[in-house]
PDB file with SEQRES, HELIX, SHEET and CRYST1 records, atoms N, CA, C and O in Angstrom:
SEQRES   1 A   80  MET THR SER ALA SER HIS PHE SER ARG ARG ILE GLU GLN          
SEQRES   2 A   80  SER ALA PRO ALA LEU LEU ILE SER SER VAL THR ASP MET          
SEQRES   3 A   80  ARG ASN LEU ILE ILE ILE LEU GLY HIS TRP ILE VAL HIS          
SEQRES   4 A   80  ALA TYR GLY ILE ILE SER LEU THR GLY PHE LYS GLU LEU          
SEQRES   5 A   80  TRP TYR LEU SER LEU VAL PRO ALA PRO ALA MET PHE TYR          
SEQRES   6 A   80  ILE LEU THR ALA GLN PHE THR ASP PRO VAL LYS ILE HIS          
SEQRES   7 A   80  SER ASP                                                      
HELIX    1 AA1 THR A    2  SER A    8  1                                   7    
HELIX    2 AA2 ALA A   15  THR A   24  1                                  10    
HELIX    3 AA3 MET A   26  THR A   47  1                                  22    
HELIX    4 AA4 LEU A   52  LEU A   57  5                                   6    
HELIX    5 AA5 ALA A   60  THR A   68  1                                   9    
HELIX    6 AA6 ALA A   69  PHE A   71  5                                   3    
HELIX    7 AA7 PRO A   74  LYS A   76  5                                   3    
CRYST1    1.000    1.000    1.000  90.00  90.00  90.00 P 1           1          
ATOM      1  N   MET A   1      10.643   4.920 -15.750  1.00  0.00           N  
ATOM      2  CA  MET A   1      10.961   3.508 -15.634  1.00  0.00           C  
ATOM      3  C   MET A   1      11.742   3.232 -14.354  1.00  0.00           C  
ATOM      4  O   MET A   1      11.563   2.186 -13.730  1.00  0.00           O  
ATOM      5  N   THR A   2      12.599   4.157 -13.963  1.00  0.00           N  
ATOM      6  CA  THR A   2      13.392   3.898 -12.764  1.00  0.00           C  
ATOM      7  C   THR A   2      12.529   3.888 -11.515  1.00  0.00           C  
ATOM      8  O   THR A   2      12.766   3.093 -10.606  1.00  0.00           O  
ATOM      9  N   SER A   3      11.540   4.750 -11.459  1.00  0.00           N  
ATOM     10  CA  SER A   3      10.639   4.748 -10.303  1.00  0.00           C  
ATOM     11  C   SER A   3       9.847   3.444 -10.248  1.00  0.00           C  
ATOM     12  O   SER A   3       9.696   2.852  -9.179  1.00  0.00           O  
ATOM     13  N   ALA A   4       9.351   3.005 -11.381  1.00  0.00           N  
ATOM     14  CA  ALA A   4       8.583   1.759 -11.420  1.00  0.00           C  
ATOM     15  C   ALA A   4       9.446   0.570 -11.017  1.00  0.00           C  
ATOM     16  O   ALA A   4       8.989  -0.297 -10.272  1.00  0.00           O  
ATOM     17  N   SER A   5      10.675   0.514 -11.492  1.00  0.00           N  
ATOM     18  CA  SER A   5      11.535  -0.614 -11.119  1.00  0.00           C  
ATOM     19  C   SER A   5      11.892  -0.560  -9.639  1.00  0.00           C  
ATOM     20  O   SER A   5      12.033  -1.602  -8.999  1.00  0.00           O  
ATOM     21  N   HIS A   6      12.038   0.630  -9.095  1.00  0.00           N  
ATOM     22  CA  HIS A   6      12.328   0.751  -7.664  1.00  0.00           C  
ATOM     23  C   HIS A   6      11.135   0.303  -6.827  1.00  0.00           C  
ATOM     24  O   HIS A   6      11.296  -0.482  -5.892  1.00  0.00           O  
ATOM     25  N   PHE A   7       9.947   0.791  -7.151  1.00  0.00           N  
ATOM     26  CA  PHE A   7       8.765   0.442  -6.373  1.00  0.00           C  
ATOM     27  C   PHE A   7       8.374  -1.016  -6.546  1.00  0.00           C  
ATOM     28  O   PHE A   7       7.840  -1.621  -5.616  1.00  0.00           O  
ATOM     29  N   SER A   8       8.625  -1.590  -7.702  1.00  0.00           N  
ATOM     30  CA  SER A   8       8.205  -2.966  -7.952  1.00  0.00           C  
ATOM     31  C   SER A   8       8.965  -3.975  -7.100  1.00  0.00           C  
ATOM     32  O   SER A   8       8.526  -5.116  -6.957  1.00  0.00           O  
ATOM     33  N   ARG A   9      10.068  -3.582  -6.546  1.00  0.00           N  
ATOM     34  CA  ARG A   9      10.845  -4.493  -5.710  1.00  0.00           C  
ATOM     35  C   ARG A   9      10.336  -4.574  -4.275  1.00  0.00           C  
ATOM     36  O   ARG A   9      10.829  -5.383  -3.489  1.00  0.00           O  
ATOM     37  N   ARG A  10       9.379  -3.765  -3.936  1.00  0.00           N  
ATOM     38  CA  ARG A  10       8.780  -3.802  -2.607  1.00  0.00           C  
ATOM     39  C   ARG A  10       7.835  -4.994  -2.536  1.00  0.00           C  
ATOM     40  O   ARG A  10       7.094  -5.269  -3.480  1.00  0.00           O  
ATOM     41  N   ILE A  11       7.868  -5.692  -1.418  1.00  0.00           N  
ATOM     42  CA  ILE A  11       6.992  -6.855  -1.237  1.00  0.00           C  
ATOM     43  C   ILE A  11       5.532  -6.413  -1.148  1.00  0.00           C  
ATOM     44  O   ILE A  11       4.678  -6.922  -1.874  1.00  0.00           O  
ATOM     45  N   GLU A  12       5.258  -5.476  -0.266  1.00  0.00           N  
ATOM     46  CA  GLU A  12       3.895  -4.972  -0.065  1.00  0.00           C  
ATOM     47  C   GLU A  12       3.610  -3.886  -1.098  1.00  0.00           C  
ATOM     48  O   GLU A  12       4.284  -2.856  -1.109  1.00  0.00           O  
ATOM     49  N   GLN A  13       2.631  -4.101  -1.957  1.00  0.00           N  
ATOM     50  CA  GLN A  13       2.338  -3.182  -3.058  1.00  0.00           C  
ATOM     51  C   GLN A  13       1.105  -2.313  -2.823  1.00  0.00           C  
ATOM     52  O   GLN A  13       0.589  -1.711  -3.766  1.00  0.00           O  
ATOM     53  N   SER A  14       0.626  -2.238  -1.585  1.00  0.00           N  
ATOM     54  CA  SER A  14      -0.512  -1.366  -1.323  1.00  0.00           C  
ATOM     55  C   SER A  14      -0.035   0.080  -1.270  1.00  0.00           C  
ATOM     56  O   SER A  14       1.122   0.347  -0.946  1.00  0.00           O  
ATOM     57  N   ALA A  15      -0.923   1.002  -1.588  1.00  0.00           N  
ATOM     58  CA  ALA A  15      -0.560   2.423  -1.615  1.00  0.00           C  
ATOM     59  C   ALA A  15      -0.050   2.920  -0.260  1.00  0.00           C  
ATOM     60  O   ALA A  15       0.973   3.603  -0.220  1.00  0.00           O  
ATOM     61  N   PRO A  16      -0.724   2.603   0.850  1.00  0.00           N  
ATOM     62  CA  PRO A  16      -0.200   3.086   2.142  1.00  0.00           C  
ATOM     63  C   PRO A  16       1.187   2.517   2.464  1.00  0.00           C  
ATOM     64  O   PRO A  16       2.048   3.231   2.979  1.00  0.00           O  
ATOM     65  N   ALA A  17       1.397   1.247   2.162  1.00  0.00           N  
ATOM     66  CA  ALA A  17       2.700   0.642   2.457  1.00  0.00           C  
ATOM     67  C   ALA A  17       3.803   1.260   1.604  1.00  0.00           C  
ATOM     68  O   ALA A  17       4.906   1.490   2.101  1.00  0.00           O  
ATOM     69  N   LEU A  18       3.528   1.531   0.337  1.00  0.00           N  
ATOM     70  CA  LEU A  18       4.522   2.158  -0.528  1.00  0.00           C  
ATOM     71  C   LEU A  18       4.846   3.574  -0.064  1.00  0.00           C  
ATOM     72  O   LEU A  18       6.008   3.980  -0.057  1.00  0.00           O  
ATOM     73  N   LEU A  19       3.816   4.324   0.324  1.00  0.00           N  
ATOM     74  CA  LEU A  19       4.049   5.688   0.814  1.00  0.00           C  
ATOM     75  C   LEU A  19       4.855   5.693   2.105  1.00  0.00           C  
ATOM     76  O   LEU A  19       5.796   6.473   2.252  1.00  0.00           O  
ATOM     77  N   ILE A  20       4.484   4.820   3.043  1.00  0.00           N  
ATOM     78  CA  ILE A  20       5.183   4.780   4.332  1.00  0.00           C  
ATOM     79  C   ILE A  20       6.630   4.342   4.152  1.00  0.00           C  
ATOM     80  O   ILE A  20       7.529   4.935   4.748  1.00  0.00           O  
ATOM     81  N   SER A  21       6.870   3.313   3.340  1.00  0.00           N  
ATOM     82  CA  SER A  21       8.249   2.855   3.146  1.00  0.00           C  
ATOM     83  C   SER A  21       9.075   3.885   2.382  1.00  0.00           C  
ATOM     84  O   SER A  21      10.293   3.948   2.551  1.00  0.00           O  
ATOM     85  N   SER A  22       8.430   4.690   1.548  1.00  0.00           N  
ATOM     86  CA  SER A  22       9.141   5.727   0.800  1.00  0.00           C  
ATOM     87  C   SER A  22       9.597   6.862   1.706  1.00  0.00           C  
ATOM     88  O   SER A  22      10.622   7.493   1.446  1.00  0.00           O  
ATOM     89  N   VAL A  23       8.849   7.121   2.756  1.00  0.00           N  
ATOM     90  CA  VAL A  23       9.159   8.243   3.639  1.00  0.00           C  
ATOM     91  C   VAL A  23      10.007   7.822   4.830  1.00  0.00           C  
ATOM     92  O   VAL A  23      10.888   8.569   5.256  1.00  0.00           O  
ATOM     93  N   THR A  24       9.755   6.642   5.369  1.00  0.00           N  
ATOM     94  CA  THR A  24      10.442   6.239   6.599  1.00  0.00           C  
ATOM     95  C   THR A  24      11.812   5.610   6.361  1.00  0.00           C  
ATOM     96  O   THR A  24      12.704   5.752   7.197  1.00  0.00           O  
ATOM     97  N   ASP A  25      11.995   4.928   5.252  1.00  0.00           N  
ATOM     98  CA  ASP A  25      13.278   4.286   4.964  1.00  0.00           C  
ATOM     99  C   ASP A  25      14.191   5.283   4.241  1.00  0.00           C  
ATOM    100  O   ASP A  25      13.872   5.739   3.142  1.00  0.00           O  
ATOM    101  N   MET A  26      15.314   5.614   4.857  1.00  0.00           N  
ATOM    102  CA  MET A  26      16.209   6.638   4.311  1.00  0.00           C  
ATOM    103  C   MET A  26      16.729   6.264   2.926  1.00  0.00           C  
ATOM    104  O   MET A  26      16.867   7.133   2.066  1.00  0.00           O  
ATOM    105  N   ARG A  27      17.017   4.996   2.700  1.00  0.00           N  
ATOM    106  CA  ARG A  27      17.522   4.564   1.391  1.00  0.00           C  
ATOM    107  C   ARG A  27      16.469   4.811   0.313  1.00  0.00           C  
ATOM    108  O   ARG A  27      16.782   5.338  -0.755  1.00  0.00           O  
ATOM    109  N   ASN A  28      15.219   4.431   0.592  1.00  0.00           N  
ATOM    110  CA  ASN A  28      14.142   4.651  -0.374  1.00  0.00           C  
ATOM    111  C   ASN A  28      13.942   6.132  -0.641  1.00  0.00           C  
ATOM    112  O   ASN A  28      13.738   6.537  -1.785  1.00  0.00           O  
ATOM    113  N   LEU A  29      13.999   6.936   0.399  1.00  0.00           N  
ATOM    114  CA  LEU A  29      13.811   8.373   0.248  1.00  0.00           C  
ATOM    115  C   LEU A  29      14.901   8.983  -0.638  1.00  0.00           C  
ATOM    116  O   LEU A  29      14.608   9.824  -1.487  1.00  0.00           O  
ATOM    117  N   ILE A  30      16.138   8.571  -0.448  1.00  0.00           N  
ATOM    118  CA  ILE A  30      17.251   9.084  -1.261  1.00  0.00           C  
ATOM    119  C   ILE A  30      17.096   8.655  -2.723  1.00  0.00           C  
ATOM    120  O   ILE A  30      17.347   9.446  -3.632  1.00  0.00           O  
ATOM    121  N   ILE A  31      16.689   7.420  -2.946  1.00  0.00           N  
ATOM    122  CA  ILE A  31      16.498   6.941  -4.318  1.00  0.00           C  
ATOM    123  C   ILE A  31      15.382   7.723  -5.007  1.00  0.00           C  
ATOM    124  O   ILE A  31      15.538   8.138  -6.156  1.00  0.00           O  
ATOM    125  N   ILE A  32      14.264   7.926  -4.320  1.00  0.00           N  
ATOM    126  CA  ILE A  32      13.147   8.663  -4.912  1.00  0.00           C  
ATOM    127  C   ILE A  32      13.532  10.113  -5.179  1.00  0.00           C  
ATOM    128  O   ILE A  32      13.205  10.656  -6.233  1.00  0.00           O  
ATOM    129  N   LEU A  33      14.223  10.743  -4.234  1.00  0.00           N  
ATOM    130  CA  LEU A  33      14.667  12.121  -4.448  1.00  0.00           C  
ATOM    131  C   LEU A  33      15.646  12.210  -5.621  1.00  0.00           C  
ATOM    132  O   LEU A  33      15.622  13.181  -6.378  1.00  0.00           O  
ATOM    133  N   GLY A  34      16.499  11.209  -5.770  1.00  0.00           N  
ATOM    134  CA  GLY A  34      17.398  11.163  -6.923  1.00  0.00           C  
ATOM    135  C   GLY A  34      16.634  11.076  -8.233  1.00  0.00           C  
ATOM    136  O   GLY A  34      16.979  11.750  -9.204  1.00  0.00           O  
ATOM    137  N   HIS A  35      15.591  10.243  -8.262  1.00  0.00           N  
ATOM    138  CA  HIS A  35      14.746  10.153  -9.456  1.00  0.00           C  
ATOM    139  C   HIS A  35      14.099  11.489  -9.757  1.00  0.00           C  
ATOM    140  O   HIS A  35      14.035  11.914 -10.911  1.00  0.00           O  
ATOM    141  N   TRP A  36      13.624  12.145  -8.723  1.00  0.00           N  
ATOM    142  CA  TRP A  36      12.959  13.437  -8.910  1.00  0.00           C  
ATOM    143  C   TRP A  36      13.933  14.507  -9.406  1.00  0.00           C  
ATOM    144  O   TRP A  36      13.561  15.346 -10.225  1.00  0.00           O  
ATOM    145  N   ILE A  37      15.163  14.484  -8.922  1.00  0.00           N  
ATOM    146  CA  ILE A  37      16.164  15.456  -9.377  1.00  0.00           C  
ATOM    147  C   ILE A  37      16.465  15.253 -10.867  1.00  0.00           C  
ATOM    148  O   ILE A  37      16.550  16.219 -11.625  1.00  0.00           O  
ATOM    149  N   VAL A  38      16.624  14.010 -11.275  1.00  0.00           N  
ATOM    150  CA  VAL A  38      16.885  13.726 -12.688  1.00  0.00           C  
ATOM    151  C   VAL A  38      15.684  14.120 -13.543  1.00  0.00           C  
ATOM    152  O   VAL A  38      15.852  14.674 -14.630  1.00  0.00           O  
ATOM    153  N   HIS A  39      14.491  13.842 -13.066  1.00  0.00           N  
ATOM    154  CA  HIS A  39      13.286  14.216 -13.798  1.00  0.00           C  
ATOM    155  C   HIS A  39      13.180  15.739 -13.915  1.00  0.00           C  
ATOM    156  O   HIS A  39      12.853  16.259 -14.983  1.00  0.00           O  
ATOM    157  N   ALA A  40      13.454  16.451 -12.824  1.00  0.00           N  
ATOM    158  CA  ALA A  40      13.405  17.916 -12.851  1.00  0.00           C  
ATOM    159  C   ALA A  40      14.449  18.475 -13.804  1.00  0.00           C  
ATOM    160  O   ALA A  40      14.178  19.433 -14.530  1.00  0.00           O  
ATOM    161  N   TYR A  41      15.635  17.887 -13.810  1.00  0.00           N  
ATOM    162  CA  TYR A  41      16.684  18.331 -14.727  1.00  0.00           C  
ATOM    163  C   TYR A  41      16.232  18.167 -16.182  1.00  0.00           C  
ATOM    164  O   TYR A  41      16.456  19.050 -17.010  1.00  0.00           O  
ATOM    165  N   GLY A  42      15.602  17.043 -16.482  1.00  0.00           N  
ATOM    166  CA  GLY A  42      15.105  16.825 -17.844  1.00  0.00           C  
ATOM    167  C   GLY A  42      14.048  17.841 -18.239  1.00  0.00           C  
ATOM    168  O   GLY A  42      14.051  18.346 -19.361  1.00  0.00           O  
ATOM    169  N   ILE A  43      13.148  18.139 -17.319  1.00  0.00           N  
ATOM    170  CA  ILE A  43      12.103  19.129 -17.603  1.00  0.00           C  
ATOM    171  C   ILE A  43      12.723  20.506 -17.809  1.00  0.00           C  
ATOM    172  O   ILE A  43      12.349  21.220 -18.740  1.00  0.00           O  
ATOM    173  N   ILE A  44      13.661  20.883 -16.955  1.00  0.00           N  
ATOM    174  CA  ILE A  44      14.304  22.195 -17.082  1.00  0.00           C  
ATOM    175  C   ILE A  44      15.093  22.284 -18.378  1.00  0.00           C  
ATOM    176  O   ILE A  44      15.086  23.324 -19.036  1.00  0.00           O  
ATOM    177  N   SER A  45      15.776  21.198 -18.752  1.00  0.00           N  
ATOM    178  CA  SER A  45      16.567  21.242 -19.984  1.00  0.00           C  
ATOM    179  C   SER A  45      15.681  21.353 -21.224  1.00  0.00           C  
ATOM    180  O   SER A  45      16.093  21.938 -22.225  1.00  0.00           O  
ATOM    181  N   LEU A  46      14.487  20.805 -21.167  1.00  0.00           N  
ATOM    182  CA  LEU A  46      13.575  20.904 -22.305  1.00  0.00           C  
ATOM    183  C   LEU A  46      12.871  22.249 -22.386  1.00  0.00           C  
ATOM    184  O   LEU A  46      12.631  22.761 -23.479  1.00  0.00           O  
ATOM    185  N   THR A  47      12.537  22.827 -21.230  1.00  0.00           N  
ATOM    186  CA  THR A  47      11.773  24.076 -21.240  1.00  0.00           C  
ATOM    187  C   THR A  47      12.647  25.309 -21.144  1.00  0.00           C  
ATOM    188  O   THR A  47      12.206  26.401 -21.499  1.00  0.00           O  
ATOM    189  N   GLY A  48      13.875  25.163 -20.673  1.00  0.00           N  
ATOM    190  CA  GLY A  48      14.775  26.301 -20.561  1.00  0.00           C  
ATOM    191  C   GLY A  48      14.320  27.349 -19.566  1.00  0.00           C  
ATOM    192  O   GLY A  48      14.490  28.542 -19.818  1.00  0.00           O  
ATOM    193  N   PHE A  49      13.751  26.945 -18.454  1.00  0.00           N  
ATOM    194  CA  PHE A  49      13.258  27.839 -17.400  1.00  0.00           C  
ATOM    195  C   PHE A  49      12.134  28.752 -17.859  1.00  0.00           C  
ATOM    196  O   PHE A  49      11.839  29.747 -17.196  1.00  0.00           O  
ATOM    197  N   LYS A  50      11.500  28.433 -18.983  1.00  0.00           N  
ATOM    198  CA  LYS A  50      10.416  29.290 -19.476  1.00  0.00           C  
ATOM    199  C   LYS A  50       9.064  28.866 -18.929  1.00  0.00           C  
ATOM    200  O   LYS A  50       8.187  29.704 -18.721  1.00  0.00           O  
ATOM    201  N   GLU A  51       8.894  27.603 -18.699  1.00  0.00           N  
ATOM    202  CA  GLU A  51       7.624  27.063 -18.193  1.00  0.00           C  
ATOM    203  C   GLU A  51       7.900  26.309 -16.898  1.00  0.00           C  
ATOM    204  O   GLU A  51       7.989  25.081 -16.904  1.00  0.00           O  
ATOM    205  N   LEU A  52       8.035  27.022 -15.802  1.00  0.00           N  
ATOM    206  CA  LEU A  52       8.386  26.384 -14.532  1.00  0.00           C  
ATOM    207  C   LEU A  52       7.242  25.609 -13.907  1.00  0.00           C  
ATOM    208  O   LEU A  52       7.475  24.821 -12.991  1.00  0.00           O  
ATOM    209  N   TRP A  53       6.026  25.802 -14.364  1.00  0.00           N  
ATOM    210  CA  TRP A  53       4.921  25.043 -13.791  1.00  0.00           C  
ATOM    211  C   TRP A  53       5.058  23.556 -14.096  1.00  0.00           C  
ATOM    212  O   TRP A  53       4.468  22.724 -13.407  1.00  0.00           O  
ATOM    213  N   TYR A  54       5.833  23.217 -15.124  1.00  0.00           N  
ATOM    214  CA  TYR A  54       6.067  21.806 -15.445  1.00  0.00           C  
ATOM    215  C   TYR A  54       6.774  21.074 -14.306  1.00  0.00           C  
ATOM    216  O   TYR A  54       6.673  19.851 -14.202  1.00  0.00           O  
ATOM    217  N   LEU A  55       7.483  21.803 -13.457  1.00  0.00           N  
ATOM    218  CA  LEU A  55       8.166  21.164 -12.337  1.00  0.00           C  
ATOM    219  C   LEU A  55       7.182  20.555 -11.343  1.00  0.00           C  
ATOM    220  O   LEU A  55       7.558  19.697 -10.545  1.00  0.00           O  
ATOM    221  N   SER A  56       5.948  20.985 -11.388  1.00  0.00           N  
ATOM    222  CA  SER A  56       4.944  20.365 -10.519  1.00  0.00           C  
ATOM    223  C   SER A  56       4.655  18.924 -10.942  1.00  0.00           C  
ATOM    224  O   SER A  56       4.049  18.170 -10.181  1.00  0.00           O  
ATOM    225  N   LEU A  57       5.080  18.534 -12.142  1.00  0.00           N  
ATOM    226  CA  LEU A  57       4.879  17.176 -12.638  1.00  0.00           C  
ATOM    227  C   LEU A  57       5.988  16.216 -12.224  1.00  0.00           C  
ATOM    228  O   LEU A  57       5.921  15.028 -12.540  1.00  0.00           O  
ATOM    229  N   VAL A  58       7.002  16.707 -11.527  1.00  0.00           N  
ATOM    230  CA  VAL A  58       8.142  15.862 -11.151  1.00  0.00           C  
ATOM    231  C   VAL A  58       7.713  14.629 -10.353  1.00  0.00           C  
ATOM    232  O   VAL A  58       8.174  13.535 -10.680  1.00  0.00           O  
ATOM    233  N   PRO A  59       6.864  14.731  -9.333  1.00  0.00           N  
ATOM    234  CA  PRO A  59       6.486  13.516  -8.595  1.00  0.00           C  
ATOM    235  C   PRO A  59       5.404  12.678  -9.273  1.00  0.00           C  
ATOM    236  O   PRO A  59       4.993  11.657  -8.721  1.00  0.00           O  
ATOM    237  N   ALA A  60       4.938  13.073 -10.438  1.00  0.00           N  
ATOM    238  CA  ALA A  60       3.837  12.368 -11.101  1.00  0.00           C  
ATOM    239  C   ALA A  60       4.111  10.885 -11.364  1.00  0.00           C  
ATOM    240  O   ALA A  60       3.232  10.069 -11.084  1.00  0.00           O  
ATOM    241  N   PRO A  61       5.279  10.486 -11.885  1.00  0.00           N  
ATOM    242  CA  PRO A  61       5.492   9.046 -12.121  1.00  0.00           C  
ATOM    243  C   PRO A  61       5.431   8.214 -10.834  1.00  0.00           C  
ATOM    244  O   PRO A  61       4.875   7.115 -10.831  1.00  0.00           O  
ATOM    245  N   ALA A  62       5.993   8.729  -9.759  1.00  0.00           N  
ATOM    246  CA  ALA A  62       5.963   7.995  -8.492  1.00  0.00           C  
ATOM    247  C   ALA A  62       4.537   7.893  -7.964  1.00  0.00           C  
ATOM    248  O   ALA A  62       4.109   6.830  -7.513  1.00  0.00           O  
ATOM    249  N   MET A  63       3.810   8.994  -8.021  1.00  0.00           N  
ATOM    250  CA  MET A  63       2.428   8.984  -7.535  1.00  0.00           C  
ATOM    251  C   MET A  63       1.548   8.088  -8.406  1.00  0.00           C  
ATOM    252  O   MET A  63       0.664   7.401  -7.894  1.00  0.00           O  
ATOM    253  N   PHE A  64       1.784   8.093  -9.712  1.00  0.00           N  
ATOM    254  CA  PHE A  64       1.021   7.225 -10.610  1.00  0.00           C  
ATOM    255  C   PHE A  64       1.250   5.768 -10.258  1.00  0.00           C  
ATOM    256  O   PHE A  64       0.297   4.990 -10.203  1.00  0.00           O  
ATOM    257  N   TYR A  65       2.502   5.381 -10.016  1.00  0.00           N  
ATOM    258  CA  TYR A  65       2.781   3.982  -9.661  1.00  0.00           C  
ATOM    259  C   TYR A  65       2.112   3.623  -8.344  1.00  0.00           C  
ATOM    260  O   TYR A  65       1.472   2.578  -8.231  1.00  0.00           O  
ATOM    261  N   ILE A  66       2.260   4.485  -7.352  1.00  0.00           N  
ATOM    262  CA  ILE A  66       1.696   4.190  -6.037  1.00  0.00           C  
ATOM    263  C   ILE A  66       0.174   4.049  -6.114  1.00  0.00           C  
ATOM    264  O   ILE A  66      -0.400   3.157  -5.490  1.00  0.00           O  
ATOM    265  N   LEU A  67      -0.472   4.923  -6.873  1.00  0.00           N  
ATOM    266  CA  LEU A  67      -1.929   4.883  -6.952  1.00  0.00           C  
ATOM    267  C   LEU A  67      -2.466   3.738  -7.802  1.00  0.00           C  
ATOM    268  O   LEU A  67      -3.597   3.300  -7.593  1.00  0.00           O  
ATOM    269  N   THR A  68      -1.681   3.246  -8.753  1.00  0.00           N  
ATOM    270  CA  THR A  68      -2.178   2.188  -9.636  1.00  0.00           C  
ATOM    271  C   THR A  68      -1.578   0.814  -9.358  1.00  0.00           C  
ATOM    272  O   THR A  68      -1.926  -0.144 -10.049  1.00  0.00           O  
ATOM    273  N   ALA A  69      -0.705   0.684  -8.392  1.00  0.00           N  
ATOM    274  CA  ALA A  69      -0.072  -0.608  -8.104  1.00  0.00           C  
ATOM    275  C   ALA A  69      -1.093  -1.661  -7.696  1.00  0.00           C  
ATOM    276  O   ALA A  69      -0.908  -2.845  -7.979  1.00  0.00           O  
ATOM    277  N   GLN A  70      -2.149  -1.250  -7.045  1.00  0.00           N  
ATOM    278  CA  GLN A  70      -3.155  -2.214  -6.594  1.00  0.00           C  
ATOM    279  C   GLN A  70      -3.890  -2.879  -7.759  1.00  0.00           C  
ATOM    280  O   GLN A  70      -4.479  -3.945  -7.582  1.00  0.00           O  
ATOM    281  N   PHE A  71      -3.864  -2.275  -8.928  1.00  0.00           N  
ATOM    282  CA  PHE A  71      -4.556  -2.827 -10.081  1.00  0.00           C  
ATOM    283  C   PHE A  71      -3.673  -3.739 -10.927  1.00  0.00           C  
ATOM    284  O   PHE A  71      -4.139  -4.295 -11.922  1.00  0.00           O  
ATOM    285  N   THR A  72      -2.415  -3.901 -10.552  1.00  0.00           N  
ATOM    286  CA  THR A  72      -1.483  -4.668 -11.377  1.00  0.00           C  
ATOM    287  C   THR A  72      -0.972  -5.922 -10.685  1.00  0.00           C  
ATOM    288  O   THR A  72       0.128  -6.385 -10.986  1.00  0.00           O  
ATOM    289  N   ASP A  73      -1.735  -6.469  -9.780  1.00  0.00           N  
ATOM    290  CA  ASP A  73      -1.316  -7.673  -9.071  1.00  0.00           C  
ATOM    291  C   ASP A  73      -1.388  -8.861 -10.019  1.00  0.00           C  
ATOM    292  O   ASP A  73      -2.475  -9.194 -10.491  1.00  0.00           O  
ATOM    293  N   PRO A  74      -0.249  -9.521 -10.318  1.00  0.00           N  
ATOM    294  CA  PRO A  74      -0.271 -10.628 -11.285  1.00  0.00           C  
ATOM    295  C   PRO A  74      -1.076 -11.824 -10.809  1.00  0.00           C  
ATOM    296  O   PRO A  74      -1.500 -12.636 -11.632  1.00  0.00           O  
ATOM    297  N   VAL A  75      -1.298 -11.958  -9.516  1.00  0.00           N  
ATOM    298  CA  VAL A  75      -2.088 -13.075  -8.999  1.00  0.00           C  
ATOM    299  C   VAL A  75      -3.547 -12.937  -9.426  1.00  0.00           C  
ATOM    300  O   VAL A  75      -4.251 -13.933  -9.592  1.00  0.00           O  
ATOM    301  N   LYS A  76      -3.994 -11.696  -9.602  1.00  0.00           N  
ATOM    302  CA  LYS A  76      -5.393 -11.448  -9.941  1.00  0.00           C  
ATOM    303  C   LYS A  76      -5.678 -11.564 -11.438  1.00  0.00           C  
ATOM    304  O   LYS A  76      -6.833 -11.454 -11.849  1.00  0.00           O  
ATOM    305  N   ILE A  77      -4.657 -11.782 -12.256  1.00  0.00           N  
ATOM    306  CA  ILE A  77      -4.858 -11.908 -13.698  1.00  0.00           C  
ATOM    307  C   ILE A  77      -5.361 -13.311 -14.002  1.00  0.00           C  
ATOM    308  O   ILE A  77      -4.752 -14.302 -13.602  1.00  0.00           O  
ATOM    309  N   HIS A  78      -6.456 -13.382 -14.700  1.00  0.00           N  
ATOM    310  CA  HIS A  78      -7.047 -14.669 -15.079  1.00  0.00           C  
ATOM    311  C   HIS A  78      -6.835 -14.890 -16.564  1.00  0.00           C  
ATOM    312  O   HIS A  78      -7.220 -14.048 -17.376  1.00  0.00           O  
ATOM    313  N   SER A  79      -6.235 -15.992 -16.925  1.00  0.00           N  
ATOM    314  CA  SER A  79      -6.078 -16.283 -18.356  1.00  0.00           C  
ATOM    315  C   SER A  79      -7.176 -17.260 -18.761  1.00  0.00           C  
ATOM    316  O   SER A  79      -7.370 -18.298 -18.129  1.00  0.00           O  
ATOM    317  N   ASP A  80      -7.869 -16.916 -19.799  1.00  0.00           N  
ATOM    318  CA  ASP A  80      -8.979 -17.761 -20.269  1.00  0.00           C  
ATOM    319  C   ASP A  80      -8.541 -18.598 -21.433  1.00  0.00           C  
ATOM    320  O   ASP A  80      -9.333 -19.373 -21.968  1.00  0.00           O  
TER     321      ASP A  80                                                      
END                                                                             
C-alpha cells in the first residue's frame, strides 16, 4: 500500500515516467528503498532465513504498480 500511495502522487503515470522519476529523484529513490527494506524485513521475519529466494519478490509491488498504472486512469472509466 505504501508503494501505491507513493506512486499515485506522481502527475505523470506512464511506466517510463515513473521509472525515470524513481531513479533520478533522490527523494523518490530513498522512499522506494525504504519500502523495499521494510518489505525485505517482513519476508525475512516470516521465513527465518530459510527461503532466501523470497527476497527476489521485494521489488514486486513497485514493479506491479509501474506496469499496471496505465490501465487505471480514472479519466478512461466510462459509467453506463
